[in-house]
N, C-alpha and C positions, 0 to 999 in steps of 0.2 A: 431740118426738119427728119430727116432720114437717119442724121448722125445718132441725134438725141433717142430714136427709137432703139439706137446700138446697145448704147450706154447705160440706156435704164434696163434692156434685156440683162445685160452685164454684170448690174447692180442685183436685180432680181436673183440670177444665176448663184451669189454669194451669201445663199442662204443661211441662214445661223439657226446652228445646231439646238436642240431643245438640251436642258440644262442637263448635266452626268447626275446619276443617282444609282445607289445599288439596284432599285428596281428596274430604271434603265437599262444597266448595265444586264441584268437579268435577260429585260425582253430583246434585246440586242443579240446576247447568245444564243438563246432559245430561236430566234427566228432565224439567224445564221446555221443553227442545224437542224432546222427543219428542212435546207435546203441542200447544205454538202454533209458529209463526213467529215469530223476533223479531230486532227490529233490535240492535245492540252496546249502544246507550245503554240500551233497554228491559231487554235482561238483566243491565246493568249496576247496574241500578236494583232490579231483582229480588235481587242476591245482596246488595247492600249491605244491604238492608231483612232480608233472614236475618241477617247480622251484628249490626245492631242490635238486632234482636228478641233474639240469644244475649246481646248486652250489657247488657242489660235485666235480665236474670237475675244476673249476673254482671259489676258494675260494675269490677271492677281488670282484665278483659280487654282486651288491646292491639289495638284495630280497624285500627289501620294497617298490622301486619303483614299480619291478613287483606284490608283491600282492596288490598294488594299481591299478595295469591295471586289474587284475582279479577280483576285485572288480567291476570296471568298465563293463568290460563284462559280467561278471554276471548278474549286474544290466540292461544292453543292453539287453540280453535273456531274461530275465524275460519281459520286458515290450514287448518284441515281441510274448512273449507266447511260448517259446522253453522248458522255466524252470515254472515248476507251483507245489507247491508244494501241492496243494488240488487233483491236478488231478495225481500225482504218489502216495499219500495216498490213492485215492480211488482204482487204479490200483492194489498197494500192497495188501492192505486188501483184494480185490477180488479175487487176489491168493492164498493168505494166507487163506481164506473162505474156497474156494474149495478144497485146500490140506486138510483141517481139521485141524486148528492150532489152538489153544486157543486163546483167546484175550488177555491174558498177553505176550504171548509169542510175538503175534502182537505189541502190545504195547511197548516191549522193543526194537523190529528190528527194529520199525519207528521211534524210540527215536535215536534208532544210528546213522540214518538217518538226523536227526534234524529236525523232525514235531515233532509240538508239541502235548501234551496230549490232549487240548482241540481239536485240528481238529481231530484226531484220534476218540477221543470220540463220535465229532459230526458225522463222516462218519459211525461209528460201530451203532450209534443210528438209521441211515435211514436204517441199512442191517434185514434183517430177516435170524435170524439162531437161533440153538441150541445149546447150549454149550452139551448137548448129546448126539446129532449127530453126531458133530463136535469127540468127546471122542470116538463114535463108531468107525468111520471111520479112528482115529488111532489106535484102536485099531486092527482092520482088517488089517490096513497097516503093524502093528508089530508083527500080531499074536500074539497076549496076548489076556488071559481070555478067552471068548466062541470064541475065534477063534482058540485057539489051536486042534491041532490035536486028542490029546490024553486027556483024562478026569482024568486022576492019575498026570498027567504032570500039568495041570492046576489045582489042587490042591496043588502040591508043590510049583509052581510058583508064585499063588497069592500075596504074601506078594511084591515079583519082580515085578509082573505087577501092583500092586497098587503104587508102587515106581515111574515106569517109569511113568504111567500117570499123577501123580502128578507133577514128577520135570519136564514135559512137559507144563505143565501151567495149568491143568485141576483141577478144585475144589474137595477137599476129597470126598463130596457125591457124585459127579458126577464120580468120580474113582470107587467109591464102586457100583454105578448103572451100570455101566458096567459091570464090573466084577460078579457081579449078574446074569447078564441076562444070557438066556437059548438061545444058536445059532439059 
């Protein structure tokens, strides 16, 4: 009896998605944008995932038409100003800089979201930040280098700490400056 309950629960969890229409895609996009700021490419991926999820349940469904609808919806939302890559880049860069992320990390993350390198470079050029300050924030957060509690442990972990800073995206020279600091 208990095993039947489990299989029934699994069957219920595979809920059949509602039919994909242009209106449905627009509603999905608006709901997503209500909760998150997004780039054009990211929104495209969200809509495409929903279309492909629907296709899993109905293999005969023509996705070409749905992908065209998605592009129309994205274009319409762009014209209305609901999706703006420049605004998205500005917001994410501010967030990453305040978290102490290096510029290399920022560029990679925004490239994944479909933001051009030129746009990222332009926004970063407007910002005033010090790579050293960013590395210090990172070291404090991770409690490495001069921010460890034990001086002996600091000496032992120096190569590991250097590796952490460099892998995080900080330049080698900046990483050395942080590790050579006195607390």
